[in-house]
C-alpha positions in Angstrom: -83.2 -36.4 74.8 -81.0 -39.2 76.4 -81.9 -42.7 76.0 -84.7 -44.0 78.3 -84.7 -47.2 79.9 -88.0 -48.5 79.7 -89.7 -51.3 81.3 -90.6 -53.8 78.6 -91.5 -56.9 80.7 -92.2 -57.6 84.7 -93.0 -60.9 86.7 -92.5 -62.7 90.0 -94.3 -64.3 92.6 -94.8 -62.5 96.4 -97.0 -63.1 98.9 -99.8 -61.5 96.8 -99.3 -64.4 93.9 -98.0 -64.1 90.6 -96.9 -60.5 89.4 -97.6 -60.7 85.6 -100.8 -59.5 84.3 -100.8 -57.3 87.6 -102.5 -59.9 89.3 -100.4 -59.6 92.5 -101.4 -55.8 92.4 -104.9 -56.7 91.9 -104.8 -59.0 95.2 -104.1 -55.9 97.1 -106.9 -53.8 95.9 -109.1 -56.8 95.3 -112.4 -54.9 96.7 -111.6 -52.0 94.5 -111.9 -54.2 91.2 -115.1 -55.0 88.9 -116.3 -58.8 89.5 -114.8 -60.3 86.6 -111.4 -58.6 87.5 -111.5 -60.3 90.9 -113.0 -63.8 89.8 -109.6 -63.7 87.4 -107.4 -62.9 90.4 -109.1 -65.2 92.3 -108.7 -67.9 89.6 -105.3 -67.0 89.5 -104.5 -67.6 93.0 -106.5 -70.7 93.0 -104.2 -72.4 90.5 -101.1 -71.5 92.5 -102.5 -72.5 95.7 -103.4 -76.2 94.0 -107.3 -75.4 94.3 -108.2 -77.4 91.6 -111.8 -76.5 90.1 -112.4 -73.7 92.5 -116.2 -72.4 92.8 -115.4 -68.7 93.1 -119.1 -68.2 93.7 -118.3 -70.2 97.2 -117.8 -67.6 99.7 -115.9 -70.7 101.7 -113.8 -71.4 98.8 -112.9 -67.6 97.8 -112.3 -66.8 101.9 -109.9 -69.7 102.1 -108.1 -68.1 98.9 -108.0 -64.6 100.6 -106.9 -66.2 103.8 -103.9 -68.0 102.1 -102.3 -64.9 100.7 -100.4 -61.6 101.9 -99.3 -61.4 105.4 -100.3 -64.1 107.8 -99.4 -66.7 110.2 -97.3 -69.3 109.2 -98.6 -71.7 106.9 -96.6 -72.6 104.0 -93.2 -73.8 105.1 -91.7 -77.1 105.6 -91.6 -76.6 109.5 -93.8 -76.1 112.2 -93.5 -72.5 113.7 -95.0 -73.9 117.0 -92.5 -76.6 117.4 -89.0 -75.8 115.4 -86.5 -78.1 116.3 -84.1 -77.1 119.3 -80.8 -78.8 121.2 -81.3 -77.8 124.8 -78.1 -77.8 126.7 -77.6 -80.0 129.8 -75.3 -81.7 132.2 -75.4 -85.7 132.8 -75.0 -87.1 136.0 -71.2 -86.8 135.8 -70.9 -83.3 134.5 -70.4 -83.5 130.9 -72.0 -81.3 128.8 -74.9 -82.7 126.6 -77.6 -81.6 124.4 -81.0 -83.2 123.8 -83.5 -82.5 121.2 -86.5 -80.8 121.8 -88.7 -78.1 120.0 -89.8 -74.5 121.2 -92.2 -72.1 119.4 -90.8 -69.0 117.2 -91.9 -65.7 119.4 -92.7 -64.4 115.6 -95.5 -66.0 114.3 -96.5 -64.1 111.0 -94.7 -63.6 107.7 -95.4 -62.5 104.2 -95.2 -66.0 102.3 -96.1 -66.9 98.9 -99.7 -68.1 98.6 -100.4 -71.3 100.7 -100.1 -74.6 99.0 -97.7 -72.9 96.2 -94.1 -75.2 96.4 -91.6 -73.0 93.8 -89.6 -76.3 93.7 -92.7 -78.2 92.4 -93.1 -75.8 89.2 -90.0 -77.4 87.2 -87.8 -80.6 87.6 -85.6 -78.8 90.5 -82.9 -80.9 91.9 -81.9 -80.1 95.4 -82.2 -76.3 94.9 -82.6 -73.9 97.6 -86.2 -72.1 97.7 -84.9 -68.8 97.0 -83.3 -70.0 93.6 -86.7 -71.9 92.7 -88.4 -68.6 93.1 -86.1 -66.7 90.9 -86.7 -69.3 88.2 -90.3 -69.2 88.6 -90.3 -65.4 88.3 -88.1 -65.3 85.6 -90.3 -67.2 83.5 -92.8 -65.2 84.4 -91.4 -62.2 83.3 -90.6 -63.8 79.8 -94.5 -64.8 79.6 -95.4 -61.1 80.1 -92.9 -59.7 77.9 -94.8 -61.0 75.2 -92.2 -61.9 72.5 -90.2 -65.3 72.5 -86.9 -64.6 74.4 -84.7 -66.6 71.6 -86.2 -64.1 68.8 -85.9 -60.9 71.1 -82.3 -61.7 72.1 -81.0 -62.2 68.4 -82.0 -58.6 68.0 -79.0 -57.2 69.9 -75.4 -58.2 70.1 -74.6 -61.1 73.2 -72.7 -58.5 74.9 -75.2 -56.2 75.2 -77.3 -58.0 77.3 -77.0 -58.2 81.2 -78.6 -59.8 83.9 -78.0 -57.9 87.6 -79.7 -60.2 90.3 -79.0 -61.7 93.5 -80.5 -61.8 97.4 -79.0 -60.0 100.3 -79.1 -63.0 102.4 -77.9 -65.5 100.2 -79.4 -69.1 100.1 -79.5 -69.9 103.9 -82.2 -73.0 103.9 -80.8 -76.5 104.1 -80.1 -76.8 100.4 -77.5 -74.0 100.5 -75.3 -72.5 103.2 -77.5 -73.2 106.0 -77.5 -77.1 105.2 -73.7 -76.5 104.9 -73.2 -75.1 108.1 -75.4 -77.3 110.1 -74.2 -80.6 108.4 -71.6 -81.5 110.8 -73.7 -81.0 114.1 -76.8 -82.5 112.5 -74.7 -85.7 111.7 -75.3 -85.2 108.1 -73.3 -85.2 105.0 -72.3 -81.7 103.3 -73.5 -82.0 99.8 -71.5 -81.0 96.6 -74.2 -78.3 96.2 -74.9 -76.4 99.2 -71.7 -74.2 98.9 -72.1 -73.1 95.6 -75.8 -72.7 95.8 -75.8 -70.6 98.9 -74.0 -67.8 97.1 -76.0 -64.3 97.4 -75.4 -63.9 93.5 -77.0 -67.2 92.5 -80.0 -66.0 91.4 -78.5 -64.1 88.3 -76.1 -67.1 87.9 -79.4 -69.4 87.6 -81.3 -67.3 85.4 -78.2 -66.7 83.1 -77.4 -70.7 83.0 -81.2 -72.0 82.9 -83.8 -69.4 82.0 -81.7 -67.4 79.4 -78.7 -68.8 78.2 -77.1 -65.3 78.8 -73.3 -65.0 77.8 -73.5 -61.1 78.3 -72.6 -59.3 81.4 -73.8 -60.6 84.8 -73.6 -59.6 88.5 -75.3 -58.6 91.5 -74.7 -55.7 94.0 -75.9 -56.1 97.7 -77.0 -53.2 99.5 -78.9 -54.9 102.6 -82.7 -53.8 101.9 -81.6 -51.4 99.3 -80.2 -54.2 97.3 -82.7 -53.9 94.4 -82.3 -50.6 93.9 -78.5 -50.7 93.9 -78.9 -53.3 91.1 -81.4 -51.1 89.1 -78.9 -48.1 89.1 -76.3 -50.3 87.5 -78.8 -51.3 85.0 -80.2 -47.9 83.9 -76.5 -46.5 83.7 -75.6 -49.1 81.5 -78.8 -48.3 79.1 -78.3 -44.6 79.3 -74.5 -45.2 78.4 -75.2 -47.6 75.4 -73.0 -50.2 77.0 -76.0 -52.2 77.1 -79.3 -52.5 75.2 -81.3 -54.9 77.6 -81.2 -55.6 81.1 -82.9 -57.9 83.2 -82.9 -56.9 86.8 -84.5 -58.0 90.0 -84.2 -60.1 93.0 -85.1 -63.1 95.1 -85.1 -63.5 98.7 -86.4 -66.3 101.0 -85.3 -65.8 104.3 -88.2 -67.6 105.9 -86.0 -70.3 108.1 -86.1 -70.3 111.7 -82.4 -69.5 112.1 -83.2 -66.1 109.9 -86.1 -65.4 112.0 -84.4 -65.6 115.2 -81.4 -63.6 113.8 -83.6 -60.8 113.0 -85.6 -61.1 116.2 -82.6 -60.8 118.4 -82.1 -57.3 117.4 -85.7 -56.6 118.1 -86.0 -55.7 114.5 -89.5 -57.9 114.2 -92.9 -58.1 115.4 -93.4 -60.6 117.6 -96.7 -62.5 118.6 -96.4 -60.8 122.0 -96.3 -57.5 120.5 -99.2 -57.8 118.2 -101.1 -58.7 121.3 -99.8 -55.6 123.4 -100.6 -53.4 120.1 -104.4 -54.5 120.2 -104.5 -54.8 124.0 -106.0 -58.4 123.8 -105.0 -61.2 126.3 -102.5 -64.1 126.2 -105.3 -66.7 125.2 -106.5 -64.5 122.3 -104.9 -64.6 118.7 -103.6 -61.7 117.5 -104.7 -60.4 113.9 -101.7 -61.7 111.8 -103.0 -60.0 108.7 -102.5 -56.9 110.5 -98.8 -57.5 111.8 -97.2 -55.0 109.5 -98.3 -51.3 109.9 -96.1 -48.6 108.4 -96.2 -45.1 109.8 -98.9 -46.5 112.4 -98.4 -48.0 116.2 -95.8 -50.7 115.5 -93.3 -53.0 117.0 -91.3 -54.2 114.2 -91.0 -55.4 110.4 -92.6 -58.9 109.1 -90.1 -61.1 107.2 -91.2 -62.2 103.7 -90.1 -63.9 100.6 -90.4 -62.7 97.2 -88.7 -62.7 93.6 -89.1 -60.0 91.2 -87.8 -59.2 87.7 -88.1 -56.6 85.2 -86.8 -56.1 81.3 -85.3 -52.9 80.8 -84.4 -52.0 77.6 -83.3 -48.6 75.6 -86.3 -46.7 73.9 -85.2 -47.4 70.5 -85.2 -51.1 70.7 -88.6 -51.1 72.5 -90.3 -48.9 69.8 -88.2 -50.6 67.0 -89.7 -54.0 68.3 -93.2 -53.0 69.4 -92.5 -54.1 73.0 -95.1 -52.9 75.6 -93.6 -49.9 77.6 -94.9 -50.2 81.2 -92.9 -47.3 82.4 -89.1 -45.9 82.2 -86.8 -45.5 85.0 -85.9 -41.9 85.6 -82.8 -42.2 87.8 -81.6 -44.0 91.2 -79.3 -42.3 93.9 -77.4 -44.1 96.3 -75.9 -42.6 99.6 -74.2 -43.7 102.7 -74.8 -42.1 106.2 -71.6 -40.9 107.1 -70.5 -42.2 110.8 -72.9 -43.9 112.7 -73.8 -45.1 116.2 -75.2 -47.9 115.6 -75.1 -49.9 112.0 -79.2 -50.6 112.0 -80.0 -47.2 112.9 -81.0 -44.8 110.5 -78.6 -41.7 109.5 -78.4 -38.6 106.9 -77.8 -40.7 103.8 -81.7 -41.0 102.8 -82.4 -37.4 102.6 -79.6 -37.1 100.2 -81.1 -39.8 97.8 -84.7 -38.3 98.1 -83.6 -35.1 97.6 -81.5 -35.8 94.6 -84.3 -38.2 93.1 -86.8 -35.5 93.6 -84.5 -32.9 91.8 -83.7 -34.8 88.8 -87.2 -35.7 88.6 -88.3 -31.8 88.3 -85.5 -31.2 85.9 -86.8 -34.5 83.5 -90.6 -33.6 83.8 -91.3 -30.6 85.5 -92.0 -28.9 88.7 -95.8 -29.1 88.2 -95.4 -32.8 87.8 -93.6 -33.1 90.7 -96.0 -31.0 92.9 -99.1 -32.4 91.7 -98.7 -35.7 90.0 -96.2 -37.8 92.2 -96.6 -40.1 95.1 -94.4 -42.2 97.1 -93.7 -45.9 97.6 -92.1 -45.4 101.0 -89.8 -48.0 102.4 -92.3 -48.2 105.4 -90.6 -51.0 107.2 -93.2 -51.1 109.9 -90.7 -50.4 113.2 -91.1 -47.2 115.4 -87.8 -46.0 114.3 -88.5 -45.8 110.7 -92.1 -44.2 111.0 -90.3 -41.3 112.5 -87.3 -40.9 110.6 -88.9 -41.6 107.0 -91.7 -39.6 107.5 -89.5 -36.7 108.7 -87.3 -37.0 105.5 -90.4 -37.1 103.1 -92.1 -34.1 105.1 -89.2 -32.0 105.2 -88.3 -32.3 101.5 -91.7 -31.9 100.3 -91.8 -28.6 101.9 -88.6 -27.7 100.6 -90.2 -28.7 97.0 -93.7 -27.1 97.5 -95.4 -30.1 97.6 -98.5 -30.2 99.5 -100.4 -33.5 100.7 -98.1 -35.8 98.9 -99.3 -39.2 98.7 -97.5 -41.7 100.7 -98.0 -45.5 101.0 -96.0 -48.7 101.6 -96.7 -51.8 100.3 -94.9 -53.7 103.0 -98.2 -53.1 104.5 -99.6 -56.1 102.6 -96.4 -57.9 101.6 -94.0 -57.9 104.6 -90.1 -56.8 104.3 -88.4 -59.1 101.2 -85.4 -57.5 102.1 -83.2 -57.5 98.9 -86.3 -57.8 96.9 -88.3 -55.0 98.7 -87.9 -52.2 96.4 -88.6 -54.6 93.5 -92.1 -55.4 95.2 -92.7 -51.7 95.4 -91.9 -50.9 91.9 -94.0 -53.9 90.8 -97.1 -52.5 92.5 -96.1 -49.2 91.3 -96.6 -50.4 87.9 -100.2 -51.8 88.9 -101.1 -48.0 90.1 -100.7 -46.8 86.5 -102.5 -50.0 84.8 -105.6 -49.8 87.2 -105.6 -46.0 88.7 -105.4 -46.9 92.4 -102.6 -46.6 95.0 -103.0 -49.1 97.6 -103.3 -47.8 100.9 -101.9 -49.0 104.5 -105.2 -50.8 105.0 -103.7 -52.6 107.9 -103.3 -49.5 109.9 -106.4 -47.7 111.6 -104.4 -44.4 112.7 -101.3 -42.7 111.9 -99.2 -42.6 114.9 -98.4 -39.6 116.9 -95.1 -39.4 116.5 -95.2 -39.3 112.5 -94.4 -36.1 110.9 -97.5 -35.3 108.9 -96.6 -31.8 107.5 -97.2 -31.7 103.8 -97.9 -35.3 103.3 -101.1 -37.5 102.9 -100.2 -40.9 104.2 -102.9 -43.2 102.8 -104.4 -45.2 105.1 -107.1 -46.5 102.4 -106.7 -47.2 98.7 -106.8 -44.0 96.6 -108.3 -43.9 93.4 -106.2 -41.6 90.9 -106.3 -40.7 87.2 -103.3 -42.5 85.8 -103.0 -39.7 83.1 -102.4 -36.8 86.0 -99.9 -39.0 88.1 -96.7 -38.9 85.8 -94.2 -39.9 88.7 -93.5 -42.3 91.6 -90.7 -42.1 93.8 -89.7 -45.5 95.4 -87.2 -45.2 98.7 -85.4 -47.7 100.4 -83.4 -47.6 103.7 -81.0 -50.8 104.7 -78.9 -51.6 107.4 -75.5 -50.5 107.3 -76.6 -47.0 106.2 -77.5 -48.1 102.9 -80.0 -45.6 101.3 -81.1 -45.3 97.8 -84.1 -43.4 96.0 -85.3 -43.6 92.6 -88.1 -42.3 90.5 -90.1 -43.9 88.1 -92.3 -42.2 85.1 -95.5 -43.8 84.2 -95.9 -45.5 80.8 -98.2 -42.4 79.8 -95.9 -39.8 80.5 -93.3 -42.3 78.8 -95.4 -42.6 75.5 -95.4 -38.5 75.9 -91.7 -38.2 75.9 -91.3 -40.8 73.0 -93.8 -39.4 70.7 -92.0 -36.1 70.9 -88.7 -38.0 70.2 -89.9 -40.0 67.1 -91.8 -38.7 63.8 -95.4 -39.4 63.6 -95.0 -42.5 61.2 -92.2 -43.9 63.8 -94.7 -43.5 66.7 -97.8 -44.9 64.7 -95.8 -48.2 63.6 -94.4 -48.8 66.9 -98.1 -48.8 68.4 -99.2 -50.9 65.4 -96.7 -53.4 66.3 -97.3 -53.1 69.8 -100.6 -54.8 69.3 -99.3 -58.2 68.6 -97.3 -58.0 71.8 -100.2 -56.9 74.2 -101.9 -59.8 72.9 -99.3 -62.3 73.3 -99.0 -61.0 77.0 -102.8 -61.1 77.9 -102.6 -64.8 75.9 -100.1 -65.6 78.5 -101.9 -64.3 81.5 -105.1 -66.2 80.5 -103.1 -69.3 80.3 -101.2 -68.9 83.6 -104.4 -68.3 85.1 -105.5 -71.8 84.0 -102.3 -73.3 84.9 -101.2 -73.9 81.4 -98.2 -72.4 81.3 -94.7 -74.2 81.9 -91.9 -72.9 84.0 -89.0 -72.0 81.7 -86.0 -74.3 83.0 -83.5 -75.4 80.3 -81.2 -78.1 81.5 -78.3 -79.8 79.8 -79.6 -78.2 76.3 -77.5 -75.8 74.2 -74.5 -76.2 76.6 -71.6 -74.9 74.6 -67.8 -75.2 74.9 -64.8 -73.6 72.5 -65.8 -75.8 69.5 -69.2 -73.2 69.3 -66.8 -70.0 69.1 -65.6 -68.6 65.9 -62.4 -66.4 67.0 -60.6 -63.6 65.2 -58.9 -60.6 66.3 -61.9 -58.2 65.5 -64.9 -60.4 66.6 -66.2 -63.7 68.0 -69.2 -65.3 67.0 -71.1 -67.5 69.3 -73.0 -70.3 68.0 -76.8 -69.8 68.3 -76.4 -66.2 68.3 -77.0 -63.8 65.1 -74.8 -61.0 66.2 -71.2 -61.3 66.9 -69.4 -59.7 70.1 -67.1 -57.2 68.4 -63.5 -56.9 69.9 
């Protein structure tokens, strides 16, 4: 059997809250959980939102927590969406061109924001960091907690150059502390800082994680592919592991595009759902407030996507390292495929590339896991952006391929209904929620929609408008699909932890597998302890600044190897 790239840790932050312990997933399906699980998730959210001593038996407090999460009206930004600063042009009495400062409301009044009251910059000793980078630091720290093994212990089991970090953002950092502030400075009469240019770069989430969270000296980088960016990075990660170039890869994305300028940019393309759009969809008058919670309605009658912020990270290792150390296996990445659209009439319109990526993912999943698993034991986390073009084109892709592969009633969902569209991190949101499905036996439904639109292709598909309970043991496969501007298409398949265990139990001897399960008990206990402490607000974000900084004196160099201070193993030349 080829090496499997297994998921041994995960963490992050999104509109649904903290990802570790499947807490963000639980927020999506809260009404399907036991009372104890509900209270645990509500307590976790209350801690993030700064609601001290929250009485979860108080319905008003409970509603406050629920209202401050998922897609909703603007409520967690350092600016007022109803009064955004604006320089209005006019001419003075002599005809000279002038500008006066005024305000105007955004036409888009909803977004997928982190929980109300949560400020990533307040979680550690940040120093004029862009919001997206602060989200990356928080998310990577959350990932390490869920890992269940101290990072400094884990990294010394491999050579320094056997570790990689692939992370970034599609838009870069365009708020005031990044490129946005740099570009605006002169027009606003401000001084450009020494940090804005560097910190605005799109690969900076990887750089921050290397320098301030992991101390990584291995491979680093970011592959950008618009809304398919996470899957692009995931493809590089699994290729590294399957080829044995790396034994451990941290892969993820951090995106915080919630600035008035970016909102207006996407809205200028008529890509976003506006407040007026929502009123028109629901047939309500101008004096009535739309249901912003239902702004994103994949595969239903819709009018545009909803921007969101998110940071999600995963630890991938080869299966041998995972079993050797007893790391928890949350699933495995089967493969990821990337294809362009060919000639295009419009850079934003979808094309044929996504038929190729999904078809290749389905074919490879059938070869690896079997036709029966594909036909009766799989589901799709669709791109589901909530635009009229997406609902027809993506549904046609899925319907046609399901028919070609003999799949009937294929379960289809789209988590952007709850989280919004976090651009580079969107597919990471999809993967995170897929892991939650296997942990809890529930596929989150598109509950923001009341019906599937008439122009959606539904043959062979079961588009889930309600949460769908499943037997995780009978659901070995999930497909993750992403469609990005410019013809950036990517599709991948993920293997359930239950199915991954079956594959690995046949690869290793009975004693080896028994020893792995025994070692894993301590790792699971550590991860559960982290979740409990995080829920109680007792964990600190890992941010290592000014410690362990190395220079040439910390290297021992020969013509066959380089030893790096602090690492047990050498880099072989």
